[in-house]
N, C-alpha and C positions, 0 to 999 in steps of 0.2 A: 504494500500500500504506500502511495506517495507521501501522504501526510506523516505516517509512522516513520518513514525514512528521513523526512525533513525536520521534524520537531520532537522535542521531549514531550512526554505525556501531559505535563502540567503547564506547558507553554500556551499562550493565547495565539490563535490562528485566525486570520481574517480572510474570508472568502467573499466573492461577489458573483452575481448572476446576471446574465443577459446584456447589460451595458457596462462599459468600462467605468462609468461614473455613478453607478448605482450604489446605494448605501451598503457598506460592508456588514456581513454577519460575523460576529466574533464569539468563539467558544474555545475552550481548551482543546488541545489535540485529542485527549482522552474522550471528551464529550462528542467530538466529531466522529471518532472511531466507533463509538458505541451506538451511533445512529444507524438506522436501516439504510443500506446502500441501494442505489446512489442517493446520497443525502441532499443533493442539490438538483432540483428539477429545472431545466432550462430549455429555451428555444434558440437563443442566440449564443450559447456557450457560457462557461464559467471560468473563474480564475481563483488562485490562491496567492496571497502575498508570499514572496520567497523567504522572508525573514519574520520572526515572531514579533508580536506587538506587546506593549507593556501591560495592557489591561483591556477589558471590554469597553471601558469608557474612553472615548477618543477626545482629543482637544478640539477637533472641528468636525465638519460633516463627513469627511473621508479620512483615510489613513494618511498621515503626514510623516515626514522624516523624524519629527520629535516623538512620534508614537512607536517607532521601531526600537527594539531592545536587543537584537542579535544581528551579527554580521557574518553569518556562516556561509551564505550561498549567493551565487551570482548567476544571472540569466544570460544565455546566449541565444540570439535569434537573428533571422535575416528575412527581409521582404523582397530581396532582389535575386538571391541565388535560387536555383531550382532545388526541389526536394532532394534530388540525387546528389547535387553538389554539396548541399548542407550535410547530408549523411556521410559523405566521403570525408569531409573535414572533421565532423564530430567524431567519427569512428576511428580515424587514423591519426589525428593531430592534437586533439584537445585532452589534456590530463584531468584527472579527478572528476570525471563525469559521474554524477549521482543518478540522474534520470533524464530520459528523453521522452517527450510527449508529442504525438501527432496532433497538430492543432485543428485538424479537419478543415483546413483551408490552404495556405500557401506552403506549409512545410512543418518545421519542428521547433519546439521550445526545448532548450537543453539547460539543465540545472547543473552547475559546477560547484563543488564544495571547496571553499577557500579557507574557512575557519579563521577569519580575521577577528581580532580581539577588540577592535575599536573602529570608529568611522575613519580615522586617519590610516589605520592599517588596511582597511577595506579599499580605500582610494588608491593605495599603491598597487594592490592586486588588479583593481579595475583599470588603472593606467596601462599595466602590462598587457592585459587581455585586449584592451581597446587598440593599442598600438599594433598588435599582431593580427587580430581578427578583423580589425577595420580594413586592413589592406586586402583581406580575403573576401570582403563583401558582407560582413556581419555588421549589425546595427550597434554602434558604440553607445548610443543614447539609452539602449536597453539594459546596460550593465550596471545600473544604479541599484543600490540595496533596497530601494523602495518598490521595485518592480514586481510584477505578478506573472506567474506561469499559468498556462492553461490547465484546467483541472480535469483529469481523466473521468470518464463515465458521464460527461455532460454532453447533451445534444447541441449541435450548432448548425442551424439551417438544414436539419435532416441528417446530418453526419455526426458520428460519435467521436469525441476527443478521446484518444487512446494512449495509454501508457505503453510504450514499446520497449523500454529498457529501464532497469533500476538496479542500483548497487548501493546498499546502505553504507558500505565502507570502501569508497573508491580510492584508487591509488593514482600515481602519475603515469601508470601504464595505460595506454589508450585501449579502447574496446577491441579494435580490429588488429589483425596481423597482416603483414605482406605475404605474397605467395611463398616465400621462403621461411615463413614462420617468425619473422622478426617484427618487433614493434616499430612502427613509424611514430615518432613522438618529438615533443619539445624536450631535448635532452635534459635541460634544466630550465624550465620556463621563466625562472626568476633572473637568470644570468645569461643563458645561451639558448634562446627560444626555438631555434630551428635545427633540424638535423635528424638523422636516422640513428637508431640505437645501435651500439656496437654488437 
C-alpha cells in the first residue's frame, strides 16, 4: 500500500479528490489504512501530499508549506516526455525510487525517498535532482516538498490511477538492469551524477 510505504502510522496525511484545489481531507495514516478500500471515490482523480502535515487543523484553506512537518520524499514527473521515455529514465537512472504511479493520463508520478532532515537539506537534494532531471525533460517545479502524487485506486475520467511499483526500503540501485545485468545509475548522485556502475 502506498500510504503505508510513505508515512508512519500516526502521521497526518492529506488527500484531495477531483480538483487540485479542493479542500484536503486529513487523517492519520492508520485511520486511512483502516478504511474500506478504495477510501476515496473520485471522477477526476485523487492525490496525496508526498510529505506529512502537522495536524488536521490547517493554517489556511489548503495545505501550505508551514503545514508540512516531514521532508522525506520528492516527486518526479514530466508532461513532455512520452510514457516510454519516462519509464526508461525512472527505471535505469533514478536512485531511491519508492513508488511509481500510472496517472491515467500522460505518464507516471515517481516518488523518490531522500530522507532530508530539514527544509534546507531538502532544497539541496531538490537542486541536484532538478539540475539533472530538468535536462532530461522532467518538471523541476514539481520537486517541491509541498507537492502531491496521484493516489492509486482513484478513477480519473474513466481510467484507474494504478500503483505499478513500490519498494518500502529503496536503495541507490535503480529498478532496471542493462542486458548484461549491470545497473545503469547515478554512480553517486550527490557528487558524480552520471555514469554506469562498474
